[in-house]
C-alpha positions, -999 to +999 in steps of 0.1 A: +214-422+379+213-421+417+215-453+437+203-459+472+214-489+491+196-501+522+191-531+543+223-532+564+223-537+601+237-557+630+234-595+629+249-624+647+272-648+629+252-673+609+224-648+604+210-633+572+205-598+557+191-587+524+204-555+508+186-535+483+198-510+457+172-489+440+180-466+410+163-432+407+154-439+371+150-467+347+183-481+337+189-495+303+188-532+297+225-534+292+237-523+326+258-543+350+251-539+387+277-546+413+280-549+451+312-538+467+324-537+503+350-519+523+361-530+557+380-507+580+416-505+570+411-525+538+406-517+502+372-518+486+365-551+469+340-564+445+316-589+461+291-597+434+279-585+400+249-591+378+242-583+342+208-570+334+213-581+299+214-618+304+213-622+342+249-636+343+263-634+379+297-632+395+307-638+431+339-633+449+352-666+462+347-659+499+309-653+494+301-681+469+273-703+482+263-678+508+254-646+489+229-644+460+225-614+438+192-608+419+175-579+401+140-567+395+141-547+363+105-535+368+115-518+400+150-508+389+163-526+420+191-550+427+193-572+458+220-590+476+207-618+498+234-626+524+232-659+543+255-676+568+271-643+576+305-643+592+323-616+612+347-611+583+317-599+562+316-568+583+320-538+560+302-509+544+285-523+513+280-502+483+261-507+451+272-494+417+263-497+381+279-492+347+269-498+311+282-532+301+282-568+313+309-567+340+316-548+371+352-536+371+359-517+404+376-488+388+352-484+359+318-483+378+301-451+368+273-446+393+277-453+430+253-453+459+260-444+495+270-474+515+251-493+540+268-507+571+267-545+577+281-556+611+283-593+619+290-601+656+307-634+666 
């Protein structure tokens, strides 16, 4: 499975961006999709996760209430709507997927190339 993330860019603080992650082939119903980010000089961290089995979602505390993850199984695509962006959200955002219901950072099997998100103050 190849993943392609897109939608990053430069935005002012308080602005919004919507990231997309498209899979090259139909993924099975029991995949979990995750969004991760890595800022310069920092370790990669999980931002959000969604299970395609039951739609259950997870958000890292710093993005709760601002980011929304969703999926369109018919398009094999997962989205990350990011609102009220802050400078500290600046990072390269990656999408990844794995069979299961959760998105453990070190167990994600398929990774897409990242997309840069830059939030100016």
